[in-house]
C-alpha positions as CSV (number, residue, x, y, z in Angstrom):
1,M,-25.6,-19.8,-32.3
2,P,-25.6,-17.3,-29.4
3,A,-27.0,-13.9,-29.9
4,Y,-24.6,-11.0,-29.7
5,P,-23.9,-9.0,-27.7
6,I,-24.0,-11.4,-24.8
7,Q,-26.4,-9.7,-22.3
8,S,-24.5,-10.7,-19.1
9,V,-21.2,-9.4,-20.5
10,E,-22.8,-6.2,-21.7
11,R,-24.4,-5.7,-18.3
12,A,-21.1,-6.3,-16.4
13,L,-19.3,-3.8,-18.6
14,D,-22.2,-1.3,-18.1
15,I,-21.8,-1.7,-14.3
16,L,-18.0,-1.2,-14.6
17,E,-18.5,1.9,-16.7
18,Y,-21.1,3.3,-14.3
19,I,-18.8,2.8,-11.2
20,V,-16.0,4.6,-13.1
21,T,-18.1,7.6,-14.2
22,Q,-19.8,8.0,-10.8
23,H,-16.5,7.5,-8.9
24,G,-18.1,4.7,-6.9
25,A,-21.6,3.4,-6.4
26,G,-23.7,1.0,-4.3
27,V,-25.7,-2.0,-5.4
28,S,-29.1,-0.4,-5.2
29,E,-27.9,2.7,-7.1
30,I,-26.4,0.6,-9.8
31,A,-29.5,-1.5,-10.2
32,R,-31.7,1.5,-10.4
33,A,-29.5,3.5,-12.8
34,L,-29.0,0.6,-15.2
35,N,-32.6,-0.8,-14.8
36,L,-31.4,-4.1,-13.5
37,N,-33.0,-6.5,-11.0
38,K,-31.1,-6.0,-7.7
39,S,-30.1,-9.7,-7.4
40,T,-28.8,-9.7,-11.0
41,A,-26.8,-6.5,-10.3
42,F,-25.5,-8.0,-7.1
43,G,-24.3,-11.2,-8.9
44,L,-22.5,-9.3,-11.6
45,I,-20.9,-6.9,-9.1
46,K,-19.6,-9.8,-7.0
47,T,-18.2,-11.4,-10.1
48,L,-16.3,-8.2,-11.0
49,E,-15.1,-8.0,-7.4
50,A,-13.9,-11.7,-7.4
51,K,-12.0,-11.0,-10.7
52,G,-10.3,-8.1,-9.1
53,Y,-11.8,-5.2,-11.1
54,I,-13.7,-3.6,-8.3
55,Y,-13.6,-3.5,-4.5
56,K,-16.0,-2.4,-1.7
57,L,-15.4,0.2,0.9
58,E,-16.9,0.1,4.4
59,N,-19.7,2.4,3.3
60,D,-20.8,-0.4,0.9
61,T,-19.9,1.5,-2.3
62,Y,-17.9,-0.2,-5.0
63,H,-14.9,1.4,-6.7
64,V,-12.6,0.2,-9.5
65,T,-9.2,-1.3,-8.7
66,L,-6.0,-0.7,-10.7
67,H,-6.4,-3.9,-12.5
68,L,-7.5,-2.2,-15.7
69,H,-4.7,0.3,-15.4
70,S,-2.2,-2.6,-15.0
71,L,-3.6,-4.4,-18.0
72,A,-3.4,-1.3,-20.1
73,G,0.2,-0.6,-19.0
74,Q,-0.8,2.7,-17.4
75,D,0.8,4.4,-14.4
76,V,-0.5,3.5,-10.9
77,N,-3.0,6.0,-9.6
78,A,-2.0,7.1,-6.1
79,M,-5.5,8.1,-5.2
80,A,-6.8,4.6,-6.0
81,I,-4.1,3.1,-3.8
82,V,-5.0,5.5,-1.0
83,G,-8.7,4.7,-1.2
84,Y,-8.2,0.9,-1.4
85,A,-5.6,0.9,1.4
86,R,-7.5,3.0,3.9
87,P,-9.6,0.3,5.5
88,Y,-6.5,-1.8,6.1
89,L,-4.6,1.2,7.5
90,E,-7.5,1.9,9.8
91,E,-7.6,-1.7,11.0
92,L,-3.9,-1.5,11.9
93,L,-4.6,1.8,13.8
94,R,-7.5,0.2,15.7
95,K,-5.5,-2.9,16.7
96,Y,-2.3,-1.2,17.8
97,G,-3.1,2.5,18.5
98,E,0.3,3.4,16.9
99,T,0.9,5.8,14.0
100,V,0.3,4.2,10.6
101,H,1.7,5.5,7.3
102,L,1.3,4.8,3.6
103,V,4.1,6.1,1.4
104,R,5.1,6.2,-2.3
105,A,8.6,6.2,-3.7
106,D,9.6,9.3,-5.6
107,A,13.1,9.2,-7.1
108,N,15.5,8.8,-4.1
109,S,12.9,9.5,-1.4
110,V,9.5,8.5,0.0
111,T,6.5,10.8,0.1
112,Y,4.0,10.3,2.9
113,L,0.5,9.9,1.3
114,V,-1.5,9.0,4.4
115,K,-0.8,9.4,8.1
116,L,-3.2,8.0,10.7
117,E,-2.2,9.5,14.0
118,G,-1.6,7.1,16.9
119,T,-3.9,7.2,19.9
120,K,-1.2,6.4,22.5
121,S,1.2,8.8,24.3
122,I,4.1,10.2,22.2
123,R,3.1,10.7,18.6
124,V,5.2,10.8,15.5
125,S,6.1,14.1,13.9
126,T,5.6,13.2,10.2
127,Q,3.3,15.1,7.8
128,V,1.4,14.1,4.7
129,G,3.4,15.4,1.7
130,A,6.7,15.3,3.5
131,T,9.6,13.3,2.2
132,N,12.4,11.3,3.7
133,P,15.3,9.3,2.1
134,L,14.8,5.8,1.0
135,Y,17.9,4.3,2.7
136,S,17.3,5.7,6.2
137,T,13.6,4.8,6.7
138,G,11.7,1.5,7.2
139,V,9.3,2.3,4.4
140,G,12.2,3.2,2.1
141,K,14.2,0.1,2.8
142,A,11.0,-2.0,2.2
143,I,10.7,-0.4,-1.3
144,L,14.4,-0.7,-2.1
145,S,14.3,-4.4,-1.2
146,T,12.0,-5.0,-4.3
147,R,14.4,-3.3,-6.8
148,S,16.6,-5.2,-9.2
149,P,20.4,-5.4,-8.6
150,A,21.0,-3.0,-11.5
151,E,18.5,-0.5,-10.1
152,L,20.1,-0.7,-6.6
153,E,23.5,-0.2,-8.0
154,D,22.3,2.9,-9.9
155,Y,20.6,4.2,-6.7
156,L,23.6,3.7,-4.5
157,S,26.0,5.2,-7.1
158,N,23.9,8.4,-7.0
159,Q,23.0,8.5,-3.3
160,H,25.2,9.9,-0.6
161,L,24.4,8.0,2.6
162,L,24.3,10.8,5.2
163,A,23.9,10.0,8.9
164,F,20.8,11.3,10.6
165,T,21.4,9.4,13.8
166,P,24.2,7.1,15.1
167,N,22.1,4.2,13.9
168,T,21.7,5.4,10.2
169,I,23.3,2.9,7.8
170,T,25.9,4.8,5.8
171,D,27.9,2.0,4.3
172,T,26.7,0.5,1.0
173,D,27.8,-3.1,1.9
174,A,25.9,-2.8,5.2
175,L,22.8,-1.4,3.4
176,N,22.9,-4.2,0.8
177,A,23.1,-6.8,3.7
178,E,20.2,-5.1,5.4
179,L,18.1,-5.3,2.2
180,D,19.0,-9.0,1.8
181,K,17.5,-9.5,5.3
182,V,14.4,-7.5,4.4
183,R,13.9,-9.7,1.3
184,R,14.2,-12.9,3.4
185,Q,11.8,-11.8,6.1
186,G,9.4,-9.7,4.1
187,Y,9.5,-6.6,6.2
188,S,11.9,-3.9,7.2
189,L,12.8,-2.1,10.5
190,D,13.9,1.4,11.2
191,N,15.7,1.2,14.5
192,E,16.2,4.9,15.3
193,E,17.8,5.4,11.9
194,M,15.9,8.5,10.8
195,H,14.9,9.9,14.2
196,R,16.1,9.2,17.7
197,D,13.8,7.1,19.9
198,L,11.6,6.2,16.9
199,F,11.1,2.6,15.7
200,C,9.3,1.6,12.6
201,V,8.0,-1.7,11.0
202,A,7.3,-1.6,7.2
203,A,6.4,-3.8,4.3
204,P,6.3,-3.1,0.5
205,I,3.1,-3.2,-1.5
206,R,4.1,-5.3,-4.4
207,D,2.6,-5.0,-7.9
208,N,1.9,-8.1,-10.1
209,Q,5.6,-8.0,-11.1
210,G,6.8,-8.1,-7.5
211,R,8.0,-4.5,-7.5
212,G,7.1,-2.1,-4.7
213,E,6.6,1.6,-5.2
214,Y,4.4,1.9,-2.1
215,A,4.8,0.7,1.4
216,I,2.8,0.5,4.7
217,S,4.3,1.1,8.1
218,I,3.6,1.4,11.8
219,S,5.8,3.7,13.9
220,L,6.1,3.7,17.6
221,P,8.5,4.9,20.3
222,R,11.6,2.7,20.7
223,Y,10.8,1.9,24.3
224,R,7.5,0.3,23.3
225,A,9.2,-1.8,20.6
226,E,9.4,-5.1,22.4
227,K,10.3,-8.2,20.4
228,Q,7.0,-10.1,20.7
229,L,5.0,-7.0,19.7
230,I,7.3,-6.2,16.8
231,E,6.9,-9.7,15.4
232,Q,3.1,-9.4,15.7
233,I,3.1,-6.0,14.0
234,A,5.3,-7.3,11.3
235,A,2.9,-10.1,10.5
236,D,0.0,-7.7,10.3
237,V,1.7,-5.1,8.3
238,M,2.8,-7.7,5.7
239,A,-0.7,-9.1,5.5
240,A,-2.1,-5.6,5.0
241,A,0.5,-4.8,2.3
242,K,-0.3,-8.1,0.5
243,A,-4.0,-7.4,0.7
244,V,-3.5,-3.9,-0.8
245,G,-1.3,-5.4,-3.5
246,A,-4.4,-7.2,-4.8
247,I,-5.5,-3.9,-6.3
248,Y,-3.1,-4.5,-9.2
């Protein structure tokens, strides 16, 4: 008969608890604090990472994912999403030099949680904490595309579709058709629908139920939005959103 508690399980849980209480920690710190051999600590940490309980930032510190929150049925912690997503957002910025956003859905709007300013000429005049409607933004349409028919019907019955530009979709049938297209291709576009001369490519961050309350986007001037570039951006934004969704 095995002895209880099982030492390896106990150590793994000790590591998880330490990372939580310290708001992140590296391998050497964890090994020292818990009086573990560094190789033992490393093996347990990599196991927790492989199972989706922790993730590593670029500074080699480990942090907990939202997996435990999801299992416990708790609300998603926006700060955990921000921390986990940041390396992917920074990679998009490095690759394209265009403005990158991370947003969260709040009622009938999106709130901008992160903005990484583009390095190219003509920048985007958005601000962290600002809100925009769901229906008239790329990020908002990406999020709406993950909602159930009943949720969409409720949203549309309570949302007046105002025009911000000549390109804003203000017809419910046209919006539903647009959302069907977003579902098929996996990403959404904002073709000067919120602001003139601004183009946006966005993808939803899906939880383990397929629902998206967060989205990632790249925004750029309309004149730079050539078809081949947009297709490449769309593929990378979808990949980033899928990777961030692993936090659930």
